[in-house]
N, C-alpha and C positions, 0 to 999 in steps of 0.2 A: 626878770625874764630868763627862762631856761635857754641855754645855748642850743642851736640846732643839733639834735641827736643827744643832747646832754642828759635827757631823761632816760636814755637807754643805758647810761652808765650808773650802776647801783650806788657808787660813792657820791657822785654829783647829785643824784636824785634825792639822797638822804639829807642834803644840806638845806637849812632854812634859806629863804630867798635873800635875806639881808647878807648872809655869809657868801652865798653864791655870787651875789653882786660884786663882791671883792675880787672875784676871779674873772668875771664876765668881760671886762675891757681887754683882757689879754688872752682869752681863749679863742682858738681857731679850730675849725674842723678840717682834718687832714685824712688822706687815704693811707692805709697801712698795706704796703705792697708785699706780696709773697716773697719770703727770704730776705726782706729788708732788715738791717740791723738798726734798732732804735738807739742803742748805746753799745759801746764796745769796752771790754775789760781794759783797764789802764788809761782810759780817756775820761775827761770830765763829763758829767751828765749835763747836757745842754737844755733838755726839755723834759717835762712831765707829761705823760700820756694817760688819758682816761678812755679806754676802748669802748666803743658803742657796739662793735661786732668784731668777729675774728678772734684770733688767739695768739698770744706772744709767749714764747718760751724763754726762761732764764737759763742760760748755759754757762757752765764752768769750763774754761779752757786750761788743759793741763800742759806742763812743759813738754811732754812727749808729742803734743799735737792732737791728742785725743780730747774728746769733749763728752760731757754728760749733762743732762738737764736736771735742774733742781726744783723747778716749779713752772706752772703754766698759768697765765693771767688772761682773763677775758673781761667781759663787761661788768663783772663784780668787783674789779680792782683797778689798780693804776700801775704804771711803769715809771720808775724814777722818783717815787715819793721819798725814798730815803735820802735824797739830795738835801732835805731840810736839816740833816744832821751836820751839814757843813760842807764846804768845797773840798772834795777829794776825788781821786780817780774811781771810776766804777769798778767793782769787783767782779762783775758778770757781763756777759754779752746778751742783750735782749734781742731775740730774733723773731720776726713775724712768721709763724708756721701756718697761719690761716688768715688770708687777706680780709680786711674790713675797713672800718673807719674809727677815728678817735678824736676827742677834743684834746688839743695840745696847748701847753702854756710854757713860756720860758721858766727854767728852774728858779732863776733869781726872783721873778715875779711871784711864783708860787710860794717861795720862802717868805716874801714880804707879807702875803695874805695869811700864811701860817702863823706868823708872829702876831698878827693883829686879831686873830679869830680863834676863840676857844673851840667852836664847832669844827673848824678845819683841823685843828690839832687833834680833836677826837676822831675825825675821819681818818687821819694818818695812823692813829693808834689802832683803829679797827682793821685797817689794811695790814699793818705789821703783824697783828695777832693772827689774822687769817693766813698770812704768808708763812709765819712760823709753824703753823699746823702742817702745811705742805712740806716744809723743810724737815721737821722732826719725824713725821710719819714716813716721808720719802727715804730718809736715812735708815730708819728701821727696816723698811720694805726692801731696800737694796741689799741689806745685810742678811735678811732672814728668808726672803721669798724667792722662788724660782723665777727665772727670767721670763718665761711664758706668762706667768701671772702678772709680772711687772709690765710687760708689753700690753696686756689686756687693760691694766689700770690706766696706762697713759692714753690708750685709745679712747677709753671712757671719759677721761678728763677732757680731751679735745672735743668729744661729742657733747659734753655738758656745756662747753663754752660756745660752740657754734650752733648748737641745737639742730643738728642735721646728721643723718646717718652716712652721708658721703663726706669723707675726710680728705683734705688736700695734702696728703702725706706720702712721700716717696720712701722706699726702703733705705735709701741713703740718709734721709732725715731721721728715720727711726733708729738707725744704727748710731747716729750722733746723739740722739736723745737718750738712748739706753746706755751708751758707752760700750757697745759690743761690736764685733766684726759684722760686716755686711753679710757674710755667709751665714752667721748665726741668725740674723733677721730673716734671711731667705728661708731657712729651715723652719723658723717659728711661724712665718706666714703660711707656709705649706700646711703645717699642723692646724692652724686656725681656719684655713679654707676647708680642710677635711672635716672639721667639726661643725662647719656651718657658721662659725662666729664671724668670718669674713665672707661676704657673698660674692664680691668681685674685686679685682685689682687691675687697674689699667690707667696708663698715662698719668701717673702720679696721684691717683685718687683711689681710695679704699671705700668700698661700701660695706658697712658692718651690720651685724645683727646684735642690737644692744643687749637683749635678754640673754643670748648665748655667751656674749663676752662677760656679762655680769656673773655668769655661772663659773667662768674660768678664772676670773681675777681673784685676788686675795681680799681680805676684809678691809684693807687700807682705803680703798676707794669710798666705800660707804661710811667708814668712820670719819674720814676727812670731811665729807659733805655734811654730816651731822654736826660736827664740831664747828665748822665754818658758819653754818646757819645759826648756831647758838651765839657765836661771836657777833654776827651781824645784828641779831635781835637785841643783844645787850648794847652794842655800839649805837644803834639807832636811838635807843632810849637815852643814852648818855649824850648824844649829839643834840637832842631836843632840850635836855636840861642845860647843857653848856650854852645854848643859844638864848635861854630865857634871861631877861634883864634882871639885874640884882636890885632889889628894893632897898633904898636907903634905910639905915637902922632907925632913924628918927620916925620915918613913916610907919615902920613896923610897930614901933611902940605906940604911936597914935592909934593905929588900927586896933590894937588890943584895948 
């Protein structure tokens, strides 16, 4: 039986029922509150989250106090999955930048299911590959593309996750995501409003024009989406294969 809302998460929905049943007793549906930290850098990962809605940003905290976002995760992925690599402090802070809901499981229980299920191990591999796409293209984008194009890319990433043109993002949050000063974000937002890419901005909410933002952003947004879709297509096929029972060698010889 699929957990309430579980079908809304792409990773959980890809699991065969027998493998999902390994997680079911320990899964609970929780609210993801705006600005909530699901994990903090330097602290152990206590839970794994599979968002049904909303968006969670992975943030790097620098010694200077500055921050910068490295990836954003919505219903296509999970938060805390790398805890299966072993007990160690989190390297990032995972912040909810768009409220929603998620299926949550203690990290220790997820690790036990991961150990016993080839399909769950394939699920984690699919997530890691899609996350690496964001990290690799994001690093290249930060080095090579102007900040206005990068801001447009991040706004489109959030729009993709919540499937809505109104984004619950403040200028302060955007300055932390981009790793730039608040005054820089204010100037960028003024330019985006003038171009029509942002229709309105009030009370911590931005209403965007997706097509105009797409014309401003760099190629990284489209490239990431295409490569992630390819990863999920291959991962779904591998998950089905991993879940298939292995026929004993003797039975295979008799069949021949």
